[in-house]
C-alpha positions as CSV (number, residue, x, y, z in Angstrom):
1,X,18.6,-2.2,1.9
2,X,19.7,-0.6,5.1
3,X,23.0,0.6,3.6
4,X,21.0,2.2,0.8
5,X,18.7,3.8,3.4
6,X,21.8,5.2,5.2
7,X,23.2,6.7,2.0
8,X,19.9,8.3,1.1
9,X,19.6,9.7,4.6
10,X,23.1,11.0,4.5
11,X,22.5,12.8,1.2
12,X,19.1,14.3,2.2
13,X,20.5,15.7,5.5
14,X,23.5,17.0,3.7
15,X,21.3,18.8,1.2
16,X,19.3,20.4,4.0
17,X,22.4,21.6,5.7
18,X,24.2,22.7,2.5
19,X,23.0,26.4,2.4
20,X,24.4,27.0,5.9
21,X,27.6,25.0,5.1
22,X,28.1,27.0,2.0
23,X,27.5,30.3,3.8
24,X,29.9,29.6,6.7
25,X,32.5,28.0,4.4
26,X,32.6,30.4,1.5
27,X,30.8,33.7,2.3
28,X,31.5,34.2,6.0
29,X,34.2,31.8,7.1
30,X,33.5,30.4,10.6
31,X,35.2,27.1,11.2
32,X,33.7,26.6,14.7
33,X,30.2,27.1,13.4
34,X,30.9,24.6,10.6
35,X,32.0,22.1,13.3
36,X,28.8,22.6,15.2
37,X,26.7,22.2,12.0
38,X,28.7,19.0,11.2
39,X,27.8,17.7,14.7
40,X,24.1,18.1,14.2
41,X,24.2,16.8,10.6
42,X,26.0,13.7,11.9
43,X,23.5,13.3,14.8
44,X,20.5,13.4,12.4
45,X,22.1,11.0,10.0
46,X,22.8,8.5,12.7
47,X,19.4,8.8,14.3
48,X,17.4,8.5,11.1
49,X,19.6,5.5,10.2
50,X,18.6,3.9,13.5
51,X,22.2,4.1,14.9
52,X,22.3,5.1,18.5
53,X,25.5,6.1,20.4
54,X,26.1,4.6,23.8
55,X,29.1,6.5,25.3
56,X,31.1,5.8,28.4
57,X,32.7,9.0,29.7
58,X,35.6,8.4,32.1
59,X,35.5,12.0,33.0
60,X,33.6,15.1,31.8
61,X,35.4,17.0,29.1
62,X,35.4,20.8,29.1
63,X,33.6,21.9,26.0
64,X,35.6,25.1,25.9
65,X,39.0,23.4,26.1
66,X,41.2,22.4,23.2
67,X,42.1,18.7,22.9
68,X,43.8,16.3,20.5
69,X,41.4,13.4,20.1
70,X,42.8,10.0,19.2
71,X,40.3,7.3,18.3
72,X,41.0,3.9,16.8
73,X,39.8,3.7,13.2
74,X,37.5,0.9,12.2
75,X,35.0,2.2,9.7
76,X,34.0,5.1,7.4
77,X,31.3,5.7,10.0
78,X,33.9,6.9,12.5
79,X,34.0,10.6,11.4
80,X,30.3,11.3,11.7
81,X,30.2,9.2,14.8
82,X,33.0,11.3,16.5
83,X,31.2,14.5,15.3
84,X,28.0,13.3,16.9
85,X,29.6,12.4,20.2
86,X,31.9,15.3,21.0
87,X,30.7,18.8,21.7
88,X,34.1,20.4,21.2
89,X,34.5,22.2,17.9
90,X,37.1,20.2,16.0
91,X,38.6,19.4,12.6
92,X,39.8,16.1,11.4
93,X,43.0,15.2,9.7
94,X,41.6,13.2,6.8
95,X,42.6,11.4,3.7
96,X,42.9,13.3,0.4
97,X,40.7,10.7,-1.4
98,X,37.5,11.9,0.3
99,X,38.1,15.4,-1.1
100,X,37.5,14.0,-4.6
101,X,33.8,13.1,-3.8
102,X,31.6,15.5,-5.9
103,X,30.2,18.4,-3.9
104,X,30.7,16.8,-0.5
105,X,34.4,16.8,-1.1
106,X,34.4,20.6,-1.5
107,X,33.2,21.2,2.0
108,X,35.3,18.4,3.4
109,X,38.5,19.9,1.8
110,X,37.6,23.4,3.1
111,X,36.9,22.3,6.7
112,X,39.4,19.5,7.3
113,X,43.1,19.1,7.3
114,X,43.8,17.0,4.2
115,X,46.8,14.7,4.2
116,X,48.3,12.5,1.5
117,X,50.2,10.0,3.7
118,X,52.2,8.7,0.8
119,X,54.0,12.1,0.7
120,X,56.3,13.0,3.6
121,X,56.2,16.6,2.6
122,X,52.4,16.6,2.5
123,X,52.2,14.9,5.9
124,X,54.5,17.5,7.4
125,X,52.4,20.2,5.9
126,X,49.3,18.7,7.5
127,X,51.2,18.6,10.9
128,X,51.8,22.4,10.6
129,X,48.1,23.0,9.7
130,X,47.0,21.0,12.7
131,X,49.3,23.1,14.9
132,X,47.8,26.2,13.5
133,X,44.2,25.0,14.2
134,X,45.2,24.3,17.8
135,X,46.5,27.9,18.1
136,X,43.1,29.0,16.8
137,X,41.4,27.2,19.6
138,X,40.0,24.4,17.5
139,X,40.4,20.8,18.7
140,X,41.9,18.3,16.3
141,X,40.9,14.7,15.8
142,X,43.6,12.4,14.4
143,X,43.3,8.6,13.8
144,X,46.7,7.5,14.9
145,X,46.5,4.2,12.9
146,X,46.8,6.4,9.8
147,X,43.8,4.8,8.1
148,X,41.3,2.0,8.4
149,X,43.4,-1.2,8.8
150,X,42.6,-4.6,7.4
151,X,39.6,-6.1,9.3
152,X,41.9,-8.9,10.6
153,X,44.1,-6.4,12.4
154,X,42.9,-5.8,15.9
155,X,44.7,-2.5,16.4
156,X,47.4,-1.2,14.1
157,X,50.6,0.4,15.4
158,X,50.1,4.1,16.0
159,X,52.0,6.8,14.1
160,X,53.8,9.4,16.1
161,X,52.2,12.6,14.6
162,X,49.5,13.3,17.2
163,X,51.9,12.6,20.1
164,X,54.6,15.0,18.8
165,X,51.9,17.6,18.4
166,X,50.6,17.1,22.0
167,X,54.0,17.4,23.6
168,X,55.1,20.3,21.4
169,X,51.9,22.3,22.1
170,X,51.3,21.0,25.7
171,X,47.8,20.0,24.6
172,X,45.9,17.2,26.4
173,X,45.3,14.1,24.3
174,X,42.1,12.1,24.6
175,X,42.0,8.4,23.7
176,X,38.7,7.2,22.3
177,X,37.9,3.5,22.0
178,X,35.3,2.7,19.3
179,X,33.8,-0.7,19.7
180,X,31.0,-1.5,17.2
181,X,31.4,0.6,14.1
182,X,33.4,-2.2,12.4
183,X,30.4,-4.6,12.8
184,X,27.6,-2.1,12.2
185,X,29.2,-0.4,9.2
186,X,32.0,-2.6,7.7
187,X,33.9,-1.9,4.5
188,X,31.8,-4.6,2.7
189,X,28.8,-2.7,1.3
190,X,26.3,-5.5,1.7
191,X,27.0,-6.0,5.4
192,X,26.0,-4.1,8.5
193,X,22.8,-2.8,10.1
194,X,21.2,-0.5,12.7
195,X,21.8,-0.8,16.4
196,X,23.9,0.5,19.3
197,X,27.3,2.1,18.7
198,X,29.4,1.8,21.9
199,X,32.5,3.8,22.6
200,X,34.6,5.0,25.6
201,X,36.0,8.5,25.8
202,X,38.9,8.1,28.1
203,X,40.4,10.6,30.6
204,X,42.6,13.3,28.9
205,X,46.3,12.7,29.2
206,X,48.2,15.8,30.0
207,X,51.7,15.6,28.4
208,X,52.9,18.2,30.9
209,X,52.2,15.8,33.8
210,X,53.6,12.5,32.4
211,X,56.9,11.3,33.9
212,X,58.6,10.5,30.6
213,X,57.8,13.4,28.3
214,X,58.7,11.5,25.1
215,X,56.7,10.8,22.0
216,X,57.2,7.1,22.3
217,X,56.0,6.9,25.9
218,X,52.8,9.0,25.1
219,X,52.2,6.8,22.0
220,X,52.5,3.7,24.1
221,X,50.2,5.0,26.8
222,X,47.4,5.9,24.4
223,X,47.8,2.7,22.5
224,X,47.6,0.5,25.6
225,X,44.6,2.5,26.8
226,X,42.6,1.8,23.6
227,X,44.0,-1.8,23.2
228,X,42.9,-2.8,26.8
229,X,39.4,-1.3,26.4
230,X,39.0,-3.0,23.0
231,X,39.8,-6.3,24.6
232,X,37.0,-5.7,27.2
233,X,34.5,-4.8,24.5
234,X,35.5,-7.9,22.4
235,X,34.9,-10.2,25.4
236,X,31.4,-8.8,26.1
């Protein structure tokens, strides 16, 4: 019943926001405004679904600075959750499958960086688009696991894309550890429920200041940061 309530809430809030989404997507293209609309749409959806974010901030982020956000990926709830939590205008690198959803998929496709991970050429194209968005002063959110892993996997090995991007552009990368979305909104439709969604937004890592300026070392640093915090969450 709760999952059905969430779906109804999601659709109703989407319909309410649709005129503004359409205007700033099609008539007067403003990606930063779309990002802010998506933030409030996500907040309302979570609130009316009785899902409340409890965020630990290791440091205060500059809402005017551009970052590459790297969260672990545990649920389809992760995208609205990240939108609701972060004030920085951002775009996601997301799966092409979501773009096939009627109506919603149109806005998703127009306001996200779509990637088909089965295609090396398409993945590289998404990398170039993400680089362009950073140049346009839009932050980018990339799930470095490359998708939602099997529920038995604690934390999948990270792909190198976001770390190459961070080093190439000299952009700070922000690890985010998501703790509860897997339990509150799992892949199984008849499971889950309302409650508290915990997460930690870690200190930004500046690739200009790390000792070993390699993709592998940055990848390992972000992975270990999220892995260690997940262990703490799991033990509580």
